[in-house]
N, C-alpha and C positions, 0 to 999 in steps of 0.2 A: 659112755661119753666122757671124754677128758676135757677138763676146763683149764683155762689159762689164767683166770682171774680169782680173786679172793672170794670164797663162797659167801662170806658175810656181806660183801658189797652189793650183791644183787645183780651185778653186771657180769654174768658168766659167759665166756666165749665157747662156742661149739667148735672144737678143733679136730675131732676125729669123727668120721661118719662110718658106720658099719653097714647100714642098709638104707637105701632111699627107694621110694616107690612112687610111681606116677600112674594115676588111673583117672579116667574121664567118666563123667556121669553118663549113663545109658549104655556103657560097654562093660563086658565082663572081663576084658583083657586088661592086664596091667604090665607096666614095664618096671623092672626093679634091678638094683645092683648096688654097688658100693660107690666109693668116691670116683672111680673111673667112669662109672655110668653117669653120675651127676655132671662131671666135667665134659664128657662127650655130648650129653644132652644139651648142656648150656651152649657149647660151641656150635652144634648143629642148628639149634633153634635160632641163635643169633645170626649166623651166616644166612640161613634161609629167609628169615624175616627181613634182613637188609636187602637181599636179592629181590624179594617181593615188593618192597617199598621203592627201591631205586629202579627196578626194571632191568638190572644188570645181574645175571646169575653169578653167584660166587663159586669159586672152584671147590671141588669136593675135598673134604678133609681126609688126611691119611689115617690109617688105623693107629690105635693106641699101642702102648708097649706090650700089652698082652693079647693083642689082636681084636680088642673090643672097639666098636665104633657105632655111632648113631648117624642116621641120614634122614633127610626129609626130601621128598620128591612130589611134584605137583601131579594131580590127576585132573587135567582140565576138562575132560569129557564128563566128569561127575562133579566138578567144582569142589573137589576135596584135596587134601594134602596127606600123603602117606608118611608116617613116622615109623622107621624101622630101627630096632635095636639089635645089633649083632653082639652077642655076649662074647667073653674071652674064648680063645681057641681051646683052652684046656677044659672048658665045661662042655658037657654033652648036649646041652639045650640048643635048639635051633633059633634062628632069627625070629623076632616077634614084630609083627606089623600092626599098626593101629591107624585107621583112616580118620582124619580130623576135618571138621568143617572149618571155615575161615574164622568163625567166632571162637571155636575151641583152640585153634592155632594161636590166635592172639591172646587168649586167656593163658595159654602156656608161655607165650612170650612175656606177658606181664609177670607171671610167677617166677620165671627165670630172672627177669630184671630185679624183682624184689629180693631174690636170693643173692644175686651178685651185689646189690646195694646194701645188704645187711652186714654191718661191720662186726657183728657178734657171731655170725655163722660162717665158719671156715674163713677166718680173717686172712689167711695166707693164700686163699684162692682169688685170682683175678683173671679176668678175660681180657686178653690183649686185642685191642681193636686196631686194625691197620687199614689204611685206604687201599683200594684195589689199584693195581697198575693199569696204565692206559690200554694195554693189550687186551684186557677183559671187557673194555667198553665197546658196545656195539655201535657202529656208525649210524648216524641219523638217516642216511640214504644209502642204498646199495652202491657198490663200486661202479656198476655199469651206468647208473644214473649220474654219478659224479664224473665219470669219464666222458660222457657224451659232449658237454660243452667244450672240453679241451680238444677232443678229437675233431669236432666240427671247426674249431678255430684253426687247427693245424691243416685240415683239409682245405679250408678257404685260403689260407696263406699259400699253400702249394699250388692251388689253382691260379691265383693271381700272379705268382712267380712264373708259372708256365705261360700265361697270356703275355706277360711283359717280355718274356724271352723270345716269343715269336713275333713281336712287333718289330717292324723294320727300324733300323737306326737311321735317323735323319742325316742327310748329307749336309756338310758344312760348305757353303759357297761364299766366295769373296764378293763383296758388293761391286757391281759394275760401275765403272767411271766413264762417262762420255766426255772425251777430250775436246770435241768440236764445239759444243755449246757450253758456255759458262753460265751459270745461273745468274739472273739479275738480282743483285743485292739491293735491298731497299734500306736506305739510311734512316735510322730512327730520328724522329723530330726532337731536337735539342731544346726546344722552347724558344729559339731565336725567331724574331719576327722576320717575315719575308720582306723582300725589297719592293714588292708591288704595292699598289694603292690598296687601302683597306676600305671597305664600304661603310 
């Protein structure tokens, strides 16, 4: 272990990691590796936990520089989560898989969070968190259900346009003027008294 602080101060930083091991109670399988293992495990656990909590699956992470990578996949029929560690390509060992319950998964999430939050353990390691782009978001409704109202509106508009097209255009007729009979015009009462006697 290499430390970056003064040994007499009591605040020693763990800056080099040679071997990290991850084992769960009740299983005889363990995952182990160096710093690349720890970084890949932290990234995979973080992405998978965010996908579980948000309901939006995160894209799979690419392999590390030596070909090592960790992945978590759901096993919905068994209500489990499979953690698989693919060691570097130069090692002869095969991928190791461990099936985790939801409680074990979130215990692992908590351990990874504590590791990342510890300022004295690998202080140069940080997990970059980025929001997902909109293309990863699943729509609330399928496209067919969202397209039905728009297609019904367009169909209704086309139907009414067709009906209006086939309606006859009304003929414009000039008003008929009868020249022989002139209408009797009634003069309005101006408020003048009539000449006749009043009762």
